[in-house]
Backbone as CSV, one residue per row, in Angstrom:
resi,resn,N_x,N_y,N_z,CA_x,CA_y,CA_z,C_x,C_y,C_z
1,MET,-2.574,154.577,-79.112,-2.436,155.103,-80.444,-1.849,156.507,-80.347
2,LYS,-0.983,156.842,-81.251,-0.365,158.163,-81.244,-1.225,159.168,-82.010
3,TYR,-0.964,160.428,-81.757,-1.717,161.492,-82.416,-1.627,161.377,-83.930
4,GLU,-0.451,161.058,-84.433,-0.256,160.962,-85.877,-1.131,159.867,-86.481
5,GLU,-1.319,158.783,-85.743,-2.172,157.698,-86.228,-3.628,158.133,-86.287
6,TYR,-4.074,158.841,-85.243,-5.438,159.370,-85.265,-5.615,160.325,-86.440
7,GLU,-4.649,161.209,-86.601,-4.724,162.197,-87.675,-4.782,161.525,-89.040
8,ALA,-3.975,160.507,-89.263,-3.966,159.805,-90.549,-5.308,159.130,-90.816
9,LEU,-5.878,158.485,-89.794,-7.175,157.831,-89.975,-8.283,158.835,-90.274
10,ILE,-8.269,159.939,-89.580,-9.301,160.960,-89.798,-9.136,161.600,-91.168
11,ASN,-7.907,161.919,-91.544,-7.681,162.506,-92.865,-8.076,161.544,-93.977
12,GLU,-7.799,160.263,-93.801,-8.189,159.273,-94.802,-9.712,159.169,-94.876
13,ALA,-10.377,159.249,-93.722,-11.833,159.200,-93.709,-12.434,160.405,-94.416
14,ILE,-11.799,161.549,-94.281,-12.284,162.762,-94.945,-12.056,162.680,-96.451
15,SER,-10.873,162.231,-96.840,-10.544,162.197,-98.268,-11.196,161.027,-99.004
16,ASN,-11.487,159.942,-98.296,-12.088,158.771,-98.923,-13.327,158.366,-98.114
17,PRO,-14.493,158.902,-98.470,-15.714,158.629,-97.699,-16.091,157.148,-97.635
18,ASP,-15.607,156.353,-98.577,-15.928,154.929,-98.549,-15.294,154.230,-97.351
19,LYS,-14.172,154.726,-96.878,-13.476,154.124,-95.749,-13.826,154.792,-94.415
20,SER,-14.694,155.800,-94.451,-15.032,156.545,-93.235,-15.533,155.670,-92.096
21,PRO,-16.511,154.790,-92.320,-17.012,153.991,-91.185,-15.931,153.133,-90.530
22,VAL,-15.083,152.514,-91.338,-14.028,151.661,-90.799,-13.004,152.500,-90.038
23,ASN,-12.613,153.627,-90.633,-11.613,154.483,-89.994,-12.147,155.092,-88.704
24,MET,-13.384,155.539,-88.707,-13.950,156.149,-87.504,-14.108,155.106,-86.400
25,LYS,-14.417,153.869,-86.770,-14.506,152.818,-85.765,-13.129,152.583,-85.145
26,SER,-12.081,152.601,-85.953,-10.715,152.436,-85.433,-10.344,153.588,-84.516
27,VAL,-10.738,154.797,-84.894,-10.457,155.968,-84.063,-11.153,155.829,-82.713
28,LEU,-12.428,155.445,-82.726,-13.170,155.285,-81.468,-12.577,154.194,-80.592
29,GLU,-12.174,153.091,-81.182,-11.553,152.022,-80.404,-10.226,152.483,-79.800
30,GLY,-9.459,153.246,-80.578,-8.193,153.782,-80.076,-8.408,154.749,-78.929
31,ILE,-9.396,155.622,-79.067,-9.700,156.587,-78.002,-10.140,155.856,-76.743
32,LYS,-10.985,154.833,-76.908,-11.451,154.072,-75.755,-10.275,153.406,-75.037
33,ALA,-9.383,152.803,-75.803,-8.218,152.138,-75.197,-7.317,153.149,-74.491
34,ASP,-7.094,154.288,-75.129,-6.231,155.313,-74.530,-6.850,155.885,-73.260
35,LEU,-8.145,156.134,-73.278,-8.802,156.679,-72.087,-8.827,155.659,-70.949
36,THR,-8.991,154.393,-71.272,-8.943,153.360,-70.244,-7.567,153.321,-69.592
37,THR,-6.534,153.392,-70.407,-5.162,153.404,-69.889,-4.916,154.644,-69.047
38,MET,-5.388,155.791,-69.517,-5.190,157.035,-68.793,-5.929,157.010,-67.448
39,THR,-7.145,156.493,-67.437,-7.917,156.419,-66.195,-7.237,155.496,-65.191
40,ALA,-6.776,154.359,-65.661,-6.079,153.427,-64.770,-4.804,154.062,-64.215
41,GLY,-4.078,154.780,-65.058,-2.858,155.455,-64.608,-3.149,156.546,-63.599
42,THR,-4.220,157.296,-63.820,-4.605,158.356,-62.891,-4.990,157.784,-61.533
43,GLU,-5.755,156.690,-61.529,-6.136,156.058,-60.269,-4.916,155.515,-59.535
44,LYS,-3.994,154.916,-60.268,-2.776,154.377,-59.668,-1.937,155.524,-59.085
45,LEU,-1.881,156.638,-59.792,-1.130,157.800,-59.321,-1.709,158.319,-58.003
46,LYS,-3.033,158.409,-57.923,-3.669,158.865,-56.683,-3.366,157.897,-55.539
47,GLU,-3.392,156.608,-55.844,-3.068,155.600,-54.834,-1.630,155.768,-54.350
48,TYR,-0.714,155.969,-55.280,0.696,156.146,-54.913,0.916,157.433,-54.139
49,GLU,0.217,158.507,-54.508,0.362,159.758,-53.785,-0.090,159.598,-52.335
50,GLY,-1.197,158.885,-52.123,-1.662,158.627,-50.762,-0.663,157.789,-49.980
51,ARG,-0.107,156.793,-50.623,0.889,155.930,-49.974,2.139,156.733,-49.612
52,ILE,2.572,157.592,-50.513,3.759,158.425,-50.257,3.499,159.349,-49.072
53,LYS,2.314,159.948,-49.021,1.987,160.844,-47.903,1.993,160.074,-46.583
54,ASP,1.417,158.878,-46.588,1.425,158.056,-45.362,2.854,157.724,-44.935
55,LEU,3.698,157.355,-45.882,5.091,157.025,-45.556,5.854,158.244,-45.056
56,GLN,5.588,159.416,-45.646,6.239,160.639,-45.173,5.832,160.941,-43.738
57,ASP,4.544,160.810,-43.447,4.066,161.046,-42.076,4.718,160.077,-41.097
58,THR,4.801,158.812,-41.498,5.439,157.810,-40.641,6.901,158.149,-40.413
59,ASN,7.592,158.531,-41.460,9.007,158.883,-41.335,9.215,160.093,-40.428
60,ILE,8.343,161.080,-40.550,8.460,162.270,-39.702,8.253,161.887,-38.237
61,LYS,7.241,161.044,-37.974,6.982,160.618,-36.599,8.168,159.831,-36.037
62,LEU,8.729,158.950,-36.849,9.892,158.182,-36.398,11.091,159.091,-36.153
63,PHE,11.306,160.046,-37.037,12.421,160.973,-36.881,12.253,161.807,-35.619
64,LEU,11.073,162.348,-35.430,10.833,163.171,-34.243,10.927,162.329,-32.970
65,GLY,10.480,161.085,-33.051,10.575,160.208,-31.878,12.010,159.904,-31.513
66,THR,12.864,159.670,-32.481,14.261,159.351,-32.173,15.037,160.589,-31.781
67,THR,14.795,161.706,-32.432,15.535,162.919,-32.072,15.053,163.472,-30.739
68,GLY,13.778,163.298,-30.429,13.252,163.774,-29.158,13.854,163.009,-27.989
69,GLN,14.094,161.733,-28.157,14.671,160.928,-27.080,16.135,161.299,-26.864
70,GLN,16.845,161.597,-27.924,18.249,161.957,-27.786,18.413,163.383,-27.295
71,ALA,17.483,164.251,-27.623,17.616,165.649,-27.256,17.301,165.899,-25.779
72,ALA,16.557,164.997,-25.156,16.188,165.197,-23.752,17.010,164.242,-22.883
73,PRO,18.181,164.728,-22.389,18.988,163.852,-21.540,18.322,163.671,-20.174
74,ALA,18.564,162.542,-19.571,18.001,162.249,-18.258,18.687,163.088,-17.195
75,ASP,17.898,163.647,-16.300,18.464,164.435,-15.196,19.063,163.483,-14.164
76,PRO,20.309,163.738,-13.752,20.882,162.865,-12.720,20.197,163.111,-11.375
77,GLU,19.938,162.053,-10.665,19.292,162.178,-9.359,20.356,162.480,-8.301
78,PRO,20.030,163.343,-7.345,21.028,163.682,-6.294,21.307,162.572,-5.332
């Protein structure tokens, strides 16, 4: 639900007390749905951040492993 929708429901509840219980129930249901979505998104974001960090670490190790092998030439034996 968008802010404007919440605002309209609350303003209608204030101006028309007969509709207050119905409007406030809609507001609470909207808030619950929005918070559930936000919580799920936050958890997914944390999961993705951890995955990105793991992939970055792996990439750095692979890069250092390949550049280290090329940077150290083999000494010729006499």
